[in-house]
C-alpha positions in Angstrom: 98.9 89.2 95.7 100.6 86.2 94.4 99.6 82.7 94.9 103.1 81.0 95.9 101.5 77.7 97.0 99.6 77.2 93.6 102.9 78.0 91.8 105.3 76.2 94.0 103.0 73.2 93.1 103.8 73.7 89.5 106.6 70.9 88.2 107.7 72.6 85.5 109.5 75.1 87.8 112.4 72.2 88.2 113.1 73.4 84.1 112.9 77.1 84.7 116.7 77.4 84.9 117.5 75.3 82.0 115.3 77.0 80.2 116.2 80.3 81.3 120.1 79.5 80.5 119.2 78.4 77.1 117.5 81.6 75.9 120.6 83.6 77.7 123.1 81.4 75.1 121.0 80.2 72.2 118.0 82.8 72.3 116.3 79.8 71.2 114.4 76.5 72.9 112.4 73.8 72.7 110.2 73.1 76.4 108.8 69.6 76.4 106.6 69.3 79.4 103.7 66.9 80.3 100.1 68.3 80.5 99.5 69.8 84.0 103.2 70.9 84.8 102.7 74.7 84.0 104.1 75.2 81.0 101.8 77.7 79.9 101.0 79.3 82.9 104.5 79.7 85.1 107.1 79.8 82.2 105.5 83.2 80.8 105.6 84.3 84.1 108.9 83.7 85.2 110.2 84.6 81.6 108.8 88.3 81.9 109.7 88.7 85.4 106.4 88.9 87.2 107.8 85.8 89.0 110.8 85.0 90.3 113.9 87.2 90.5 114.4 87.5 86.4 114.6 91.2 84.7 111.2 92.7 83.1 110.6 91.6 79.5 107.5 91.3 77.4 106.4 88.1 76.8 103.6 87.2 74.2 102.3 83.4 74.6 100.8 82.5 70.8 97.8 79.6 71.1 96.1 77.8 68.5 92.8 78.4 69.6 90.8 81.7 71.4 89.7 79.4 74.2 92.9 77.9 75.2 94.3 81.6 74.9 91.6 83.4 77.2 92.0 80.6 79.9 95.7 80.8 79.9 95.4 84.5 80.4 92.9 84.0 83.4 95.0 81.3 84.7 97.9 83.7 85.2 96.2 86.7 86.2 94.8 84.5 88.9 97.9 83.4 89.8 99.4 86.7 90.4 96.0 87.7 92.3 94.7 90.3 89.5 92.4 90.4 87.0 93.0 89.7 83.2 94.3 93.3 81.6 96.4 93.8 84.3 99.9 92.0 84.4 98.4 89.7 82.4 96.2 90.4 79.4 94.9 88.5 75.9 93.9 89.5 72.2 91.7 87.2 70.6 90.0 88.0 67.3 87.3 90.7 68.0 88.2 91.0 71.7 91.5 92.6 73.4 91.3 92.6 77.1 94.9 94.2 77.9 96.4 97.1 79.4 99.4 99.8 79.2 101.5 98.1 81.5 100.6 94.3 80.8 104.0 92.5 80.5 102.5 89.3 79.4 99.8 88.9 76.9 98.5 85.5 75.4 97.2 86.1 71.7 96.0 83.4 68.9 98.9 82.6 66.3 96.2 84.5 63.7 96.1 87.8 65.8 100.5 87.2 66.2 100.2 86.5 62.2 98.5 89.9 61.5 100.8 91.7 64.0 104.0 90.4 62.4 102.6 91.5 59.0 102.2 95.2 60.4 105.3 95.7 62.5 108.3 92.8 61.3 110.4 93.9 64.5 107.5 93.4 66.9 108.9 96.5 68.6 108.5 96.0 72.0 108.4 92.3 72.4 111.2 90.4 73.6 110.4 86.5 74.3 107.5 84.7 72.2 106.3 81.5 73.5 104.9 79.1 70.5 102.6 77.1 73.0 101.3 73.8 71.8 103.4 73.8 69.0 102.9 69.6 68.1 99.7 70.7 66.7 100.7 71.5 63.6 98.4 74.4 62.8 99.0 76.5 59.5 98.9 79.9 61.3 101.5 78.2 64.0 103.7 77.1 61.3 103.5 80.3 59.7 104.2 82.4 62.9 107.0 80.0 63.5 109.0 80.6 60.4 108.4 84.0 60.0 109.9 84.8 63.5 113.0 82.7 62.6 113.2 85.8 59.4 112.8 88.2 62.2 115.6 86.7 64.4 117.8 86.0 61.4 117.8 89.4 59.8 116.5 92.4 62.5 116.4 91.0 65.4 118.7 88.4 66.8 118.0 89.5 70.7 114.3 88.3 70.5 113.8 85.3 72.3 111.8 82.1 71.0 110.4 79.4 73.1 108.4 76.4 71.1 106.3 74.6 73.9 104.7 71.6 73.7 103.6 68.1 75.9 104.1 65.7 72.7 105.9 66.9 69.8 108.9 66.2 67.4 111.3 67.8 70.1 114.5 67.4 67.3 112.4 68.6 64.4 111.7 71.2 66.2 115.3 71.8 67.4 117.0 71.9 64.3 114.3 74.1 62.9 115.4 76.5 65.2 119.2 76.2 64.5 120.3 73.4 66.9 118.0 75.2 69.7 118.9 73.2 73.4 115.6 70.9 74.4 114.9 71.7 78.0 112.6 68.2 79.2 110.4 68.8 82.2 109.6 65.9 84.4 106.2 65.4 84.7 104.2 64.7 88.2 100.9 64.1 86.7 99.0 61.3 88.2 98.9 58.0 86.7 96.4 57.4 84.6 94.5 53.3 83.9 94.2 52.7 80.6 91.0 50.9 79.7 90.5 49.6 76.4 86.3 49.5 75.5 86.1 48.9 71.7 82.3 48.4 70.5 80.9 44.7 70.7 80.9 44.9 67.2 82.7 46.5 64.3 81.6 49.8 63.5 81.8 51.5 59.9 84.8 53.9 59.5 84.2 57.4 59.4 83.4 59.0 56.0 83.9 62.5 55.5 81.8 63.7 58.3 79.9 61.0 58.8 80.5 58.8 62.2 78.3 55.4 62.2 76.0 56.2 64.5 76.7 52.7 66.3 79.9 54.1 67.5 78.4 57.5 69.0 76.0 55.2 71.0 78.6 53.0 72.1 80.7 56.2 73.7 77.5 57.3 75.4 77.3 53.6 77.2 80.9 54.3 77.8 80.2 57.5 79.8 77.7 56.1 81.6 79.8 53.3 82.5 82.9 55.7 83.7 80.3 57.6 85.8 79.1 54.0 87.7 82.8 52.8 87.9 84.6 56.2 88.9 84.5 59.1 91.1 85.0 62.8 89.6 84.1 64.3 86.4 84.2 63.1 82.9 85.6 64.3 79.9 84.5 63.1 76.6 86.6 63.7 73.5 84.5 63.8 70.0 85.4 64.9 66.4 82.6 68.0 66.2 80.0 70.0 67.2 77.2 67.3 65.4 78.7 64.4 67.1 78.3 66.0 70.9 75.1 66.8 70.5 73.8 63.4 69.2 75.8 62.2 72.4 74.4 64.6 74.6 70.9 63.7 73.1 71.6 60.2 73.9 73.1 60.6 77.5 69.4 62.3 78.5 68.9 62.8 82.4 71.8 61.2 84.2 70.1 61.9 87.1 72.0 65.3 88.9 74.8 65.3 86.6 75.4 68.2 84.2 75.9 67.7 80.8 78.4 70.9 79.1 79.2 70.9 75.7 82.1 72.9 75.3 83.8 73.5 71.4 85.2 76.6 69.4 81.3 77.7 68.9 80.3 77.4 72.5 79.3 80.3 74.1 82.3 82.4 76.3 79.5 81.7 79.4 80.0 77.9 78.8 83.9 77.9 78.5 83.9 79.6 81.6 81.9 77.2 83.3 83.7 74.5 81.7 87.2 76.0 83.3 85.7 76.4 86.7 85.1 74.1 89.5 81.4 72.7 89.5 79.0 72.2 92.3 78.4 68.6 91.5 79.4 66.1 89.6 79.6 66.8 85.4 80.3 65.1 82.2 81.9 67.7 79.7 81.1 66.6 76.0 84.6 68.6 73.9 86.4 68.7 70.5 90.4 68.7 70.3 89.8 72.3 71.8 90.2 71.0 75.2 93.6 68.7 74.3 95.9 71.2 74.9 96.4 74.2 77.0 93.3 73.7 79.6 93.0 71.9 82.5 89.1 71.0 83.6 88.4 71.2 87.3 87.3 67.8 88.9 88.0 65.6 85.9 89.5 62.2 86.8 88.2 60.2 83.9 88.5 60.8 80.1 86.3 58.8 77.6 88.0 59.3 74.0 86.0 58.5 70.9 89.5 58.1 69.2 88.3 60.3 66.5 89.2 63.9 65.2 88.9 66.0 62.2 91.3 67.5 59.6 90.9 69.8 56.4 90.8 67.7 53.0 91.1 70.3 49.9 89.7 69.1 46.5 92.0 71.5 44.2 90.3 70.3 41.0 86.6 71.3 42.3 87.1 74.2 44.5 86.3 72.6 47.3 87.3 72.0 51.0 85.8 70.7 53.6 86.7 69.1 57.1 86.8 65.0 57.2 86.9 62.8 60.2 90.1 60.8 60.9 91.2 58.6 63.2 93.5 60.7 65.9 96.9 60.1 66.7 98.9 58.6 69.3 100.2 62.0 70.3 96.7 63.3 70.4 95.5 59.9 72.5 98.3 61.3 75.0 97.5 64.4 75.2 93.8 63.6 75.7 94.6 60.6 78.7 96.8 63.3 80.2 93.5 65.5 81.1 92.4 62.9 83.8 96.0 62.4 85.7 96.1 66.4 86.1 94.9 66.3 89.7 94.8 63.0 91.0 94.8 59.5 89.5 92.5 58.7 86.9 91.2 56.4 83.9 91.1 56.8 80.6 88.4 54.9 78.6 89.3 54.3 74.9 86.9 53.2 72.5 89.0 51.1 70.0 90.9 47.9 70.2 94.4 47.9 71.9 95.5 46.0 68.8 94.9 49.0 66.8 96.8 51.4 68.7 99.9 50.6 67.6 98.7 51.0 64.1 97.8 54.8 64.6 99.9 58.0 63.5 102.3 59.0 66.1 101.7 62.7 65.2 98.6 64.4 63.8 99.2 65.2 60.0 100.5 69.0 59.5 97.6 70.8 58.4 100.3 72.8 55.8 100.0 69.1 53.9 95.8 69.2 54.1 94.6 72.8 54.0 93.6 75.3 51.2 96.8 77.3 51.3 95.1 80.5 49.5 95.6 82.9 52.9 99.3 81.1 53.4 100.4 82.1 50.1 99.1 85.8 50.3 100.7 85.7 53.6 104.2 84.6 52.5 104.0 86.5 49.4 103.4 89.8 51.3 106.0 88.5 53.9 108.5 88.9 50.7 108.8 85.3 49.5 105.7 84.4 47.3 106.5 80.6 46.9 107.6 80.0 50.6 111.1 78.3 49.6 113.0 80.8 51.9 111.2 80.0 54.9 112.0 77.6 57.8 109.0 75.4 57.8 109.3 71.6 59.2 107.4 70.7 56.3 107.5 72.3 52.9 103.7 73.6 51.2 102.7 71.0 48.3 103.8 72.4 45.0 100.0 71.7 43.8 98.3 73.5 46.9 100.3 76.6 46.2 99.8 76.4 42.5 96.0 76.4 42.8 96.3 79.0 46.0 98.5 81.4 43.2 95.6 81.0 40.9 93.0 82.5 43.0 95.0 85.0 44.5 95.8 86.4 40.9 92.2 86.2 40.0 91.0 88.4 42.8 93.9 90.9 42.5 95.7 90.2 45.3 99.1 89.0 43.7 100.6 90.2 40.3 101.8 87.8 37.8 104.9 87.2 39.2 103.4 86.3 43.1 103.8 89.6 44.4 101.4 91.2 46.4 99.8 94.2 45.2 98.5 97.1 47.1 95.1 95.7 47.2 96.4 92.2 48.3 98.6 93.8 51.3 94.7 95.5 52.3 93.1 92.2 52.0 95.7 90.3 54.1 95.3 92.9 56.9 91.6 91.9 57.4 92.3 88.7 59.1 89.9 86.9 56.4 90.5 84.2 54.1 91.6 86.2 50.9 88.2 85.4 49.1 85.7 86.8 52.1 88.7 90.1 51.9 87.7 90.4 48.3 84.0 89.9 48.9 84.5 92.6 51.5 86.1 95.0 49.7 84.3 95.0 46.3 80.8 94.6 47.9 81.2 97.5 50.3 81.1 100.1 47.8 77.7 98.4 46.1 75.5 97.7 49.3 77.3 99.8 51.9 80.1 99.0 54.8 77.3 97.7 57.1 75.1 95.3 54.7 78.6 93.8 53.4 80.6 93.4 57.1 77.3 91.7 58.2 77.7 89.2 55.5 81.4 88.5 55.3 81.1 88.0 59.0 78.3 85.3 58.7 80.4 83.7 56.0 83.7 83.9 58.0 82.3 81.2 60.7 79.9 79.2 59.3 76.1 79.7 61.0 74.7 76.6 62.8 72.7 74.0 60.9 69.5 75.1 62.3 70.2 78.7 60.5 69.5 76.4 57.5 70.8 76.7 53.8 69.6 79.5 52.6 71.8 82.2 53.2 69.4 85.3 53.2 67.3 83.5 55.8 70.6 83.0 58.1 71.1 86.5 57.7 67.7 87.1 59.0 67.7 84.4 61.5 71.4 86.1 63.2 70.2 89.9 62.9 67.3 89.0 65.4 68.5 85.6 67.3 69.9 85.5 70.6 71.8 82.7 70.4 75.5 82.4 71.2 76.3 82.3 67.3 74.7 85.4 66.9 76.5 87.0 69.5 80.0 86.0 68.3 78.3 87.3 64.6 77.7 90.8 66.0 81.4 91.2 67.4 83.0 90.0 64.1 80.3 92.7 62.3 81.8 95.3 64.6 85.3 94.6 63.9 84.7 93.9 60.3 83.3 97.2 60.3 86.2 98.9 62.3 88.4 98.0 59.8 87.0 98.9 56.7 86.4 101.9 58.0 90.0 102.2 58.5 90.9 101.6 55.0 91.8 104.5 52.6 89.2 105.6 50.4 86.8 103.2 52.4 82.9 103.7 51.2 80.6 105.4 53.5 77.9 103.6 55.8 74.9 102.5 54.6 72.3 105.1 54.9 70.2 102.5 56.4 71.7 100.4 59.2 69.7 98.2 60.7 70.2 97.1 64.7 70.7 93.6 65.7 67.5 92.6 66.3 66.2 94.6 63.0 64.2 91.8 60.8 65.9 93.3 57.9 63.4 93.8 55.0 61.1 90.9 55.8 60.7 87.3 54.1 58.3 88.2 50.9 58.4 90.0 47.9 60.8 93.1 47.8 62.0 92.3 51.0 63.3 89.0 50.0 64.6 89.9 46.5 66.5 92.4 48.4 67.9 90.0 50.8 69.1 87.6 48.2 70.4 90.3 46.2 72.5 91.2 49.4 73.9 88.4 50.5 73.9 87.0 46.6 76.5 89.7 45.9 78.7 89.0 48.8 78.7 85.2 48.4 79.3 85.3 44.5 82.4 87.6 45.2 83.6 85.2 47.6 83.6 82.2 45.4 82.5 83.3 41.8 83.7 79.7 40.5 80.7 78.4 43.0 77.9 80.2 41.3 75.4 77.6 39.9 72.7 77.8 37.2 69.9 75.1 36.9 70.5 72.4 34.4 69.3 69.2 33.8 67.7 68.4 37.1 70.9 69.5 39.1 73.2 72.6 39.3 76.2 73.2 37.4 78.9 75.1 39.0 80.8 77.6 36.8 84.0 75.3 38.1 82.6 72.8 36.5 81.0 70.3 39.3 77.6 69.3 39.8 76.2 70.5 42.7 72.8 69.2 44.6 70.5 71.6 47.3 69.0 69.7 49.7 65.4 68.0 49.2 62.5 70.2 49.9 65.2 73.2 50.3 63.8 76.6 48.7 67.1 76.9 46.7 66.6 73.5 44.8 64.3 75.6 42.2 66.2 78.8 41.8 67.8 79.1 38.6 71.0 80.9 39.7 72.8 80.3 43.0 75.7 81.7 44.8 77.0 79.0 46.8 78.9 79.6 50.4 79.4 76.5 51.4 79.7 73.0 50.1 81.3 69.5 50.4 81.2 66.5 48.3 80.7 63.5 50.2 83.3 60.6 49.8 82.2 58.6 46.6 80.0 61.0 45.1 80.5 62.8 41.7 78.3 65.9 42.9 78.9 68.6 45.7 76.2 69.1 48.0 75.0 72.5 48.9 75.1 73.3 53.1 74.6 77.2 52.8 73.9 79.1 49.3 72.1 82.3 48.4 69.7 82.8 45.1 71.0 85.5 43.0 70.3 86.6 39.3 72.0 86.2 36.2 72.8 89.8 36.5 74.7 89.3 39.5 76.6 85.9 38.2 77.9 88.2 35.4 79.2 91.0 37.4 80.8 88.7 39.9 82.4 86.2 37.6 83.2 89.0 34.9 87.2 87.5 34.6 85.5 83.6 34.0 83.4 85.0 31.3 84.1 84.4 27.5 82.8 84.4 24.1 84.2 82.1 21.2 83.4 79.7 18.6 83.6 76.2 20.2 83.8 72.7 18.0 84.0 69.9 19.5 83.0 66.2 19.5 79.8 65.5 20.6 77.2 62.7 20.4 79.2 61.2 17.8 79.7 64.1 15.6 81.4 67.6 15.0 79.2 70.4 16.8 80.0 73.5 16.2 78.8 76.4 17.9 78.8 80.1 19.1 78.9 79.7 23.0 79.0 82.1 25.6 79.8 81.3 29.0 80.5 81.8 32.6 83.4 78.9 33.1 81.4 76.0 32.7 77.9 77.4 32.6 76.8 78.0 29.0 75.0 81.3 28.9 73.6 81.5 25.0 74.7 79.4 22.0 74.0 79.5 18.4 75.2 76.9 15.6 78.0 78.0 13.4 77.6 77.7 9.8 81.2 78.3 8.7 83.0 77.0 11.8 87.4 77.7 11.1 88.6 74.3 9.2 91.4 74.2 12.1 88.7 74.0 14.4 86.3 71.3 13.0 90.1 69.4 12.1 90.9 69.3 15.9 87.2 68.1 16.4 87.4 65.2 13.9 90.5 64.5 16.0 88.5 64.2 19.2 86.2 62.0 17.7 89.2 59.7 16.7 90.4 59.3 19.8 87.1 58.8 21.5 85.8 56.2 19.3 88.8 54.6 17.4 90.1 54.5 14.2 86.9 52.4 13.2 85.6 55.8 12.2 87.5 55.4 9.1 86.6 52.9 6.1 88.2 49.5 6.6 87.9 47.1 3.7 89.4 43.6 4.3 92.7 44.5 2.6 93.2 47.5 4.8 93.0 45.7 7.9 95.1 43.2 6.5 97.8 45.8 5.6 97.8 47.3 9.4 98.0 43.5 10.5 101.3 42.8 8.3 103.1 46.3 9.4 102.9 45.7 13.2 103.9 42.3 12.4 107.0 43.9 10.9 107.2 46.4 13.2 107.4 43.8 16.1 109.7 41.8 14.7 112.1 44.0 12.6 111.6 46.9 14.0 112.6 50.3 11.9 112.4 51.6 9.0 108.5 49.9 9.6 106.1 52.1 11.1 104.7 51.5 14.1 100.8 51.4 13.6 99.1 51.2 17.3 96.6 53.6 18.1 98.8 55.9 19.8 101.6 56.3 16.9 98.7 56.7 14.3 97.8 59.5 16.0 101.2 61.2 16.7 101.6 60.9 13.0 98.3 62.1 11.6 99.8 64.7 9.5 101.8 62.4 7.7 99.1 59.6 6.6 95.5 61.2 6.8 96.0 64.2 4.7 94.8 65.8 2.6 91.7 63.3 3.6 91.5 64.4 7.1 91.3 68.6 6.0 89.0 68.3 3.4 86.4 66.4 5.8 83.8 68.1 8.5 81.9 65.3 9.9 81.6 62.0 10.5 80.1 60.8 7.3 83.4 62.2 5.8 85.9 60.0 7.9 83.1 56.7 7.0 84.4 57.8 3.1 88.3 57.9 3.9 89.8 54.9 2.3 92.1 53.6 5.5 94.2 51.3 3.6 95.3 53.8 1.2 96.2 56.3 3.3 97.9 54.0 5.7 100.5 53.1 2.3 101.6 56.6 3.1 103.6 55.5 5.9 105.4 52.4 4.1 109.6 53.0 4.2 109.2 54.1 0.5 112.5 56.2 0.8 114.9 53.3 1.5 112.9 51.1 -1.0 111.9 48.4 1.8 108.2 49.2 1.0 108.7 47.1 -2.0 109.8 44.2 0.2 106.3 44.2 1.8 104.8 41.2 0.3 108.0 39.5 0.4 108.8 40.0 4.3 104.9 40.0 5.4 103.3 37.9 2.2 99.5 38.1 2.4 99.6 34.4 1.1 102.1 31.5 1.2 102.5 28.6 -1.0 101.8 25.1 0.7 103.1 22.0 -0.2 100.0 20.5 -2.2 100.5 24.0 -4.1 97.9 26.0 -2.6 98.3 29.6 -1.8 97.0 30.0 1.7 95.9 33.5 3.1 98.1 34.1 6.4 95.8 35.5 9.4 98.3 38.2 11.0 95.7 38.9 13.6 98.3 38.1 16.9 101.8 39.8 15.5 103.4 37.7 17.6 102.9 34.6 16.0 100.7 34.9 12.6 98.6 31.5 11.7 98.2 29.5 9.0 95.2 27.4 8.6 95.5 24.7 5.8 93.8 21.4 5.7 96.4 18.3 7.5 96.6 16.3 3.8 98.3 19.6 2.2 101.3 19.8 4.1 102.3 16.3 4.0 106.0 15.8 3.2 107.0 19.3 4.6 109.3 18.6 7.7 109.6 22.1 8.6 107.1 24.4 9.7 107.2 27.5 7.4 108.2 31.0 8.5 107.7 34.6 7.6 110.5 37.1 8.2 112.3 34.4 10.4 109.3 34.1 12.4 107.5 30.3 12.4 103.7 30.8 11.7 101.8 28.8 13.8 100.1 26.3 11.6 96.3 25.4 12.4 96.3 21.9 10.7 92.4 21.6 9.6 90.0 18.6 9.1 88.6 17.7 5.5 85.7 19.3 6.5 87.9 22.5 7.8 87.7 22.0 11.6 90.3 22.6 13.7 92.4 19.1 14.2 95.5 20.4 15.5 97.9 23.0 16.0 101.5 23.3 15.6 104.4 25.7 15.4 106.9 22.5 14.8 105.6 20.1 12.0 108.3 17.4 12.2 107.3 16.8 16.2 103.5 16.7 15.2 104.2 13.9 12.5 106.3 12.0 14.8 104.2 12.3 18.1 100.8 13.8 17.5 99.7 12.8 14.3 98.9 9.0 15.1 96.2 10.1 17.7 94.6 12.8 15.1 94.9 9.8 12.1 93.1 7.3 14.7 90.1 9.9 15.4 89.3 11.3 11.9 90.5 8.3 9.3 87.0 6.8 10.2 84.9 9.7 9.9 86.9 10.7 6.6 87.8 7.6 4.5 87.4 9.2 1.2 90.7 11.0 2.2 94.2 10.0 2.9 95.7 9.1 5.9 98.7 7.6 5.3 101.1 5.4 8.1 103.8 8.1 7.2 102.6 11.5 6.9 106.2 13.0 6.4 106.9 11.4 3.3 103.7 11.8 1.9 102.6 13.5 -1.1 101.0 16.2 0.1 97.4 16.5 -1.8 94.3 18.7 -1.4 91.9 16.1 -3.0 90.6 12.8 -1.9 91.6 9.4 -3.0 89.3 9.1 -5.8 90.6 12.1 -7.4 93.9 10.5 -6.7 93.2 7.4 -8.2 92.0 8.9 -11.2 
């Protein structure tokens, strides 16, 4: 029996007529409805005709998370007085509860994406509701783009609703082609905001690390909330680890039940959270509780202000989650949980002044995530670069290029980016393409059962307590009775079925261990067999993450250094197949989180596409090193000295050395250095045809001035015998005759009034220096010039020490000389110090010599 009383209390009912009218007229609409108004439950029931007087239609509701999909379906079934699977069903990965007569089906966006790839028309579906579109998950954005393609090309009658409590409504309206925006008035209860920052500053999050001081503060705020308020407390934390730590710090709350809800939580725990409790409860949750879920009894929210987002290091091929400050939109969603059933309160664990500096919305996942799976989906859709898709944010060019490299390497797309038959098969497994490749290629070698088991283990990272040894984690999952092991067995069955449906699929293993089979043991041949099985799958999934022990750490085939944990069995292994790794912020090395011990044979097999052999001649340790090298990517397998390396390779290595260590590797006489300085001066002040002799310019024109000496060189010692000045002379502008004017325009020496020829210092090309004894410049009114540039005159004492510096001799004789004369005349009485130096006779001699 339909629960009309509950339906009548849902505030979104007032917006239903406008929504139906928008869909009738335009076929698309954006629905904005605050939390608790019933947009996730009432709207699909009305659009399907299960509630109200509308026509019967089949409605698919897409949710970003499995827990939300199950909860929404169960809630709708309860409103209809039915069990899930009758009029309302749900499908998530590995679980389908729906019957032939269901008019509403709630699915995850990943499931809907797979259906669209198999059936672009979505035959039999009349309406699709994209719920919680504000979260900007990559699958949701992709589904929206594909559905708009379907509407435009195949099924213009397909109706599409983008629904959310907090979103960029106008942006979605534009994306949907000018869709009307329908807003529902909320009747949620008022929520009081209490700012509860820590008493002292805490360190900002770095990677997955959250300051323990903040977590201790969150636990204390939960205790405060229990003391100050009635009802249950919902506390938002960024991840499973933080939930466990806060739960441990809460300890015994005296009859208050503490529940932990996250994507990995057992279904029984998720059901318990979504059902009314018998006493007070504290629910510690990740972002899964932000949307689509009503946790009964919650009157208080404690918000840590943190969230998790993906990050990808394309250069190292590593991806991981990182902790960030939650957006303002997420903060509103979280606070709204407290006001769904009665007036509530939210405790925000950050200063009020910081709130305005938070980002308005979460960062779109398409801007941050690994796009390999997205690129395969768009390729199979017929748009390899996604340029023709209607997306709120275009995928980053670099991320798409990196994805294309991976897909090409595993044979999923061809050189033009079009999907191969193999790539289409990969796209239908509901796995990351790397794991799909491992499943396809490992099954013929180790059997369907074992391949499915290990891929299932990799598709959802095992709990930390399973350890970092993949073989040990496999054995733990096989004999385990925890929630993870149950999900692992479900996923294994799904993958067995998916692979068994493939044309020409390999047969199952002759030996098919059951869930509690302890495999082949933990020692000897059994351990080696387990290592081989899990190592092969992990290596096929990520061949560039194969590592070889090298100098106290491990070197990945990709070139990244990796470190297993201290005390781990993995640390002493010669070869590892790394399944999970991340790079802590500020560290140059990756951290191995999950890996398998493998041998070189497995590494060679899995990374065959990265195998190469060839002569390598390069500059290392200050000289040319020539070797014949066999390698897997960056990992050297074998090396031997090369007796007669190709001259072109040697030349390139010498140039590499000159770039690294500079032109000082050549022989520079005093005349050579002076020539380079003189040319730099002329280039700066006169320009062409005088050559640029800066380091970069010399490298660019090395063929013109350093040949044939460079071609004859074979090692560092040969470079040291090359006369740099003789080589530089080749760059002089001989063709136009300007080279003959070098000594005129930039002379090595200039004649001063005393008759001496003094060397010019061109070290600073801006202003060359003439260092000369003061007495030798008597009588000269203007500073000497070279190529129109006045020299900077360093006037020296009789002892050759600087007495004054000037670029204007007339001004110095008039204003500065008197002070210098007063200071130095008593110290050097044998030298002339006339009253008027501007008219005095220049000399390089003492008074005694002058008298003679």
